[in-house]
C-alpha positions in Angstrom: 111.1 63.7 87.8 109.4 64.6 91.1 109.5 62.3 94.0 106.4 61.0 95.7 107.1 63.4 98.6 107.2 66.4 96.3 103.9 65.3 94.6 102.1 64.8 97.9 99.8 67.5 99.3 100.4 69.1 102.7 97.9 66.9 104.4 99.5 63.8 102.9 102.9 64.9 104.1 101.6 65.5 107.6 100.1 62.0 107.6 103.4 60.4 106.4 105.3 62.2 109.1 102.9 61.2 111.9 102.8 57.6 110.7 106.6 57.4 110.5 106.9 58.8 114.0 104.3 56.4 115.4 105.8 53.3 113.7 109.3 54.3 114.8 108.1 54.6 118.4 106.4 51.2 118.2 109.6 49.8 116.7 111.7 51.1 119.6 109.2 49.8 122.1 109.4 46.3 120.6 113.2 46.4 120.0 114.3 47.6 123.4 113.3 44.5 125.4 115.3 42.4 123.0 118.4 44.5 123.3 118.0 44.6 127.1 117.8 40.8 127.3 120.8 40.3 125.0 122.8 42.9 127.0 121.9 41.4 130.3 122.8 38.0 129.2 126.4 39.2 128.4 126.7 41.3 131.6 128.1 40.4 135.0 125.6 39.0 137.5 126.2 41.8 140.0 125.5 44.4 137.4 122.2 42.8 136.4 121.2 42.3 140.0 121.9 45.9 140.8 119.9 47.1 137.8 122.8 48.8 136.1 122.1 47.3 132.7 120.1 49.7 130.6 121.1 49.4 127.0 124.7 48.0 126.6 126.4 45.1 128.6 127.9 46.2 131.9 131.1 44.5 132.9 130.9 42.0 129.9 130.9 38.4 131.0 130.0 35.0 129.7 129.2 33.5 133.1 125.6 32.9 132.2 126.3 31.0 129.1 129.1 29.0 130.7 126.8 27.9 133.5 124.1 26.8 131.0 126.4 25.1 128.5 128.5 23.4 131.2 125.4 21.5 132.1 125.8 18.3 130.2 122.1 17.6 129.8 121.6 20.9 127.8 123.1 19.2 124.7 120.7 16.3 125.0 117.9 18.9 125.1 119.3 20.6 122.0 119.4 17.3 120.2 115.9 16.3 121.2 114.4 19.7 120.4 116.0 19.6 116.9 114.6 16.1 116.2 111.2 17.0 117.5 111.1 20.2 115.5 112.4 18.7 112.3 110.3 15.5 112.2 107.3 17.1 113.8 107.2 20.0 111.3 107.7 17.5 108.4 104.7 15.5 109.5 102.7 18.7 110.1 103.4 19.9 106.5 102.6 16.5 104.9 99.3 16.1 106.8 98.2 19.8 106.6 99.0 20.3 102.9 97.4 16.9 101.9 94.3 17.6 103.9 94.1 21.2 102.6 94.4 20.0 99.0 91.7 17.4 99.3 89.3 19.9 100.9 90.1 22.5 98.2 88.7 20.1 95.6 85.1 21.0 94.7 84.5 17.4 93.6 85.3 15.9 97.0 82.1 14.1 98.3 80.9 15.5 101.6 83.5 18.3 101.6 81.3 20.7 103.7 80.6 18.0 106.3 84.2 17.1 106.7 85.2 20.8 107.0 82.5 21.2 109.7 84.1 18.3 111.7 87.5 19.9 111.4 86.1 23.3 112.5 84.3 21.8 115.4 87.7 20.7 116.9 88.8 24.3 117.0 86.3 25.1 119.6 85.7 21.9 121.5 88.1 19.2 122.6 88.2 16.3 125.1 90.5 18.0 127.6 93.8 17.0 129.1 92.8 13.9 131.0 91.0 12.1 128.1 93.9 13.0 125.9 96.3 11.4 128.3 94.2 8.3 128.6 94.0 8.1 124.8 97.8 8.3 124.4 98.3 5.8 127.2 96.0 3.3 125.5 97.9 3.9 122.2 101.1 3.2 124.1 102.5 6.6 123.2 103.3 7.9 126.7 107.0 8.5 127.3 107.7 8.3 123.6 108.6 11.1 121.1 105.4 10.4 119.3 103.4 11.9 122.1 104.8 15.3 121.2 104.4 14.9 117.4 101.2 12.9 116.5 98.5 14.7 118.6 99.2 18.0 116.9 99.9 16.6 113.4 97.3 19.0 111.9 96.6 22.5 113.0 93.0 23.2 111.8 93.6 27.0 111.5 96.8 26.4 109.4 94.9 23.9 107.3 92.2 26.4 106.5 94.8 29.0 105.5 96.5 26.4 103.2 93.2 25.3 101.7 92.2 28.9 100.9 95.7 29.5 99.4 95.3 26.6 97.1 91.8 27.6 96.1 92.8 31.2 95.3 96.2 30.6 93.8 95.9 27.5 91.7 93.2 27.7 88.9 90.9 24.7 88.6 91.6 24.7 84.9 95.1 23.6 85.6 93.7 20.3 87.0 91.7 19.7 83.8 94.7 20.4 81.7 96.8 18.0 83.8 94.2 15.2 83.5 94.1 15.6 79.7 97.9 15.0 79.7 97.3 11.8 81.7 98.4 13.2 85.1 96.9 11.4 88.1 95.6 13.1 91.2 98.7 12.2 93.2 101.1 13.4 90.5 99.1 16.6 90.1 99.4 17.2 93.8 103.1 16.4 94.0 104.3 18.0 90.8 102.0 21.0 90.5 100.2 21.9 93.7 103.2 21.6 96.1 105.7 23.5 93.9 103.1 26.3 93.5 102.5 26.4 97.2 106.0 27.3 98.4 104.8 30.5 100.0 102.2 28.9 102.2 104.5 26.0 103.0 107.2 28.4 104.2 104.6 30.1 106.4 103.5 26.7 107.8 107.1 25.7 108.4 107.6 28.8 110.5 104.3 28.4 112.5 104.8 24.7 113.2 108.5 24.9 113.7 108.3 27.7 116.3 105.5 25.8 118.0 107.6 22.6 118.3 110.7 24.5 119.4 108.9 26.4 122.2 106.7 23.5 123.3 107.2 22.3 126.9 103.8 21.6 128.4 103.1 18.4 126.5 106.6 17.2 127.4 105.9 17.8 131.1 102.8 15.7 130.9 103.7 12.8 128.6 107.4 12.3 129.2 109.0 10.9 132.3 112.5 9.9 131.0 115.0 12.7 131.1 116.8 11.5 128.0 113.7 12.4 126.0 113.2 15.9 127.4 113.3 18.8 124.9 115.5 21.8 125.4 112.7 23.8 127.1 112.3 21.3 129.9 116.1 21.3 130.6 116.2 25.1 130.6 113.3 25.2 132.9 115.0 22.8 135.3 118.2 24.9 135.2 116.2 28.0 136.0 114.3 26.4 138.8 117.5 25.1 140.3 118.7 28.7 140.7 115.5 29.8 142.4 116.2 28.5 145.9 114.5 30.2 148.8 117.1 32.6 150.2 115.8 31.9 153.8 117.2 28.4 153.6 120.8 29.8 153.1 122.4 31.3 156.2 125.5 32.7 154.5 124.6 36.3 153.1 127.4 36.1 150.5 126.1 32.8 149.2 122.6 34.4 148.9 124.1 37.2 146.9 126.0 34.9 144.6 122.9 32.8 144.0 120.8 35.8 143.2 123.4 37.2 140.8 123.8 33.8 139.0 120.0 33.4 138.7 119.6 36.9 137.2 122.2 36.2 134.4 121.1 32.6 133.7 117.5 33.8 133.2 118.5 36.1 130.3 121.0 33.6 128.9 118.3 31.0 128.7 116.0 33.4 126.8 118.6 34.2 124.2 119.5 30.5 123.7 115.8 29.7 123.0 115.4 32.7 120.6 118.5 32.2 118.4 117.3 29.2 116.3 114.0 31.1 115.4 115.9 34.3 114.6 118.2 32.3 112.3 115.3 30.6 110.4 113.0 33.6 110.0 115.0 35.5 107.4 114.8 32.5 105.0 111.0 32.4 105.1 110.4 36.2 105.5 109.9 36.8 101.7 107.2 34.2 101.6 105.5 35.1 104.9 103.4 38.1 103.9 102.3 36.6 100.6 101.4 33.2 102.1 99.4 34.7 105.0 97.6 37.3 102.9 96.6 35.0 100.1 95.7 32.2 102.4 93.6 34.3 104.7 91.2 36.1 102.3 88.3 34.9 100.2 87.9 31.9 102.6 
């Protein structure tokens, strides 16, 4: 049996070769910065400062990671970020999927008007100061809820989930469930949610990464260090190493500070990337299916 390559015409073969070369180049362009950051984080500060790290670690060292993890507050940040990410994503999924299911029902009164209100918020919002005043009046300032509740529903994600439900779950299934005596809530819990694993996995990735990398809201709404997420602690560590060299009279001290700052910067990047890299393979198989089905025929 002939392979696809043997069956292809000359023009198709040229096209395949060109596409393969172009995609390979793009892959290298995207992959190299990741390799460089990883190598720099495991290199000695003097090698990074001198620009001798190109591909592989130079004078391998763990000084950057030791500096970061020897900071006691970093573990508090890890704990807080995990809690905010887990509970925040859980609330996001519950709110988004419930809203998406309700808006996917053609028998929902005023569905178009409700959808218009949701869409309106994608383009217009009150701004930072009114949001702060609102959270203050709700007594949510300096509480974990200030990082979780305001973004409980992402309208864009909700639209994708609604479209997924409309296109993937036949309306006849609801009629059949009602004939068997199934209520709307049971239909949603026992049928809609299990059949929506693909889009739920996509939403978990979107929301989880957003919570994990979030720092701006924490800077605005939190003033107690014990509540800070990891990103704020990492920012503080990085800022602590960026001291104006002109304030240090000792040249050797200036050099050591610059070397430490160079390594710590890359170590911080790796630390923040690792959890996302670990989670992604588990949702990858659902990612393309969920996004594609949820983004067409809207």
